[in-house]
C-alpha positions as CSV (number, residue, x, y, z in Angstrom):
1,M,-0.3,0.5,0.1
2,S,1.3,3.1,-1.2
3,S,2.3,6.0,1.3
4,R,-0.6,8.5,-0.7
5,F,-3.7,6.2,0.5
6,S,-2.4,5.8,4.2
7,K,-2.1,9.7,4.5
8,R,-5.7,10.0,3.3
9,S,-7.0,7.5,6.1
10,R,-4.7,9.0,8.7
11,L,-6.7,12.7,7.5
12,K,-10.0,11.3,7.2
13,S,-9.8,9.3,10.5
14,R,-8.9,13.0,11.8
15,M,-11.7,14.1,10.4
16,M,-14.0,11.4,12.2
17,Q,-12.1,12.3,15.3
18,S,-13.5,15.9,16.2
19,T,-16.8,15.6,15.5
20,K,-18.4,11.2,16.2
21,N,-17.6,8.8,19.1
22,R,-15.8,6.1,17.0
23,V,-15.8,2.8,17.2
24,V,-12.0,1.4,17.4
25,V,-11.1,-2.3,16.3
26,L,-7.7,-3.2,17.5
27,R,-6.0,-7.0,16.3
28,S,-3.8,-9.8,17.4
29,N,-3.6,-13.0,15.8
30,N,-4.9,-14.4,19.4
31,H,-7.3,-11.7,20.5
32,I,-9.9,-9.1,19.2
33,R,-10.5,-5.5,20.6
34,A,-13.5,-3.1,20.2
35,M,-14.4,0.4,22.3
36,V,-15.8,4.0,22.1
37,I,-13.7,6.4,22.5
38,S,-15.6,10.2,22.1
39,P,-14.0,13.0,20.3
40,E,-12.7,14.2,23.5
41,G,-10.0,11.1,23.8
42,K,-11.9,9.2,26.5
43,T,-12.8,5.7,26.1
44,L,-16.8,5.3,26.3
45,T,-17.4,1.5,26.5
46,Y,-14.5,-1.1,25.9
47,C,-15.1,-5.1,24.9
48,S,-12.2,-7.8,24.1
49,S,-11.8,-11.7,23.7
50,I,-9.9,-11.8,27.3
51,A,-12.2,-9.5,28.8
52,L,-15.5,-11.4,28.1
53,P,-18.2,-12.2,31.0
54,E,-17.5,-15.8,32.2
55,K,-20.6,-17.3,30.3
56,D,-20.2,-15.8,27.3
57,K,-16.6,-16.9,27.2
58,S,-17.7,-20.2,27.7
59,K,-19.1,-20.5,24.1
60,L,-16.2,-19.5,22.7
61,T,-14.0,-22.4,21.4
62,H,-11.3,-20.3,20.8
63,T,-10.6,-16.5,20.3
64,G,-8.5,-15.1,17.5
65,N,-11.1,-16.4,15.0
66,V,-14.1,-15.0,13.3
67,A,-17.0,-16.3,15.2
68,S,-15.3,-14.7,18.4
69,A,-15.0,-11.2,16.8
70,Y,-18.6,-12.2,16.1
71,H,-19.1,-12.1,19.4
72,V,-17.3,-9.2,20.6
73,G,-19.4,-7.3,18.3
74,T,-22.6,-8.0,20.0
75,V,-21.4,-7.6,23.3
76,L,-19.9,-4.2,22.4
77,G,-23.2,-3.3,20.6
78,E,-25.4,-4.2,24.0
79,R,-22.6,-1.9,26.1
80,I,-23.6,0.7,23.7
81,K,-27.3,0.7,23.5
82,K,-27.4,0.7,27.2
83,L,-24.8,3.7,27.3
84,K,-27.1,5.1,24.9
85,I,-24.4,6.3,23.0
86,E,-24.9,8.0,19.6
87,N,-23.4,9.2,16.5
88,L,-20.5,6.8,15.7
89,A,-18.2,5.7,12.5
90,F,-16.0,2.7,12.3
91,D,-12.7,3.1,12.3
92,R,-11.1,-0.3,11.4
93,A,-7.6,1.8,12.4
94,G,-6.3,1.1,9.1
95,L,-7.1,-2.7,9.1
96,K,-8.8,-3.8,5.9
97,Y,-12.5,-4.5,6.3
98,H,-12.8,-8.0,6.2
99,G,-12.6,-11.3,7.7
100,R,-12.2,-10.1,11.7
101,V,-13.0,-6.7,11.0
102,K,-15.6,-7.5,9.4
103,A,-17.2,-9.9,11.6
104,V,-17.4,-7.0,14.5
105,A,-19.4,-4.3,12.9
106,E,-21.7,-7.0,11.3
107,G,-22.3,-8.0,15.8
108,L,-22.7,-4.4,16.2
109,R,-25.1,-3.6,13.6
110,F,-26.5,-7.2,14.5
111,V,-27.9,-5.3,17.9
112,K,-29.2,-2.2,15.4
113,V,-26.1,0.0,16.7
114,D,-26.1,2.5,13.7
115,I,-22.5,1.9,12.8
């Protein structure tokens, strides 16, 4: 990927930061994390495959796959609805929109969170 496209991505992300709450997705080989960050930079809510409640963790066989990412998205969506957070934008942090990143977004949409 050339630097021109990554600069454009960072510029769009900075423009988005000033007006909307962001759903940021962080991915590692073994886990997936997603958090909602306010325009001021404060974390409003957080969910990860590491810190899932015990009842939800027992459903997952592995924490680094698409199924666990989808589950993280649905749990985060429920927390967003409980806190009544609106005006969200999906920030994939430079990652391609496929696989686990896409599964988190689909999990959020399943809970009817408008991103």
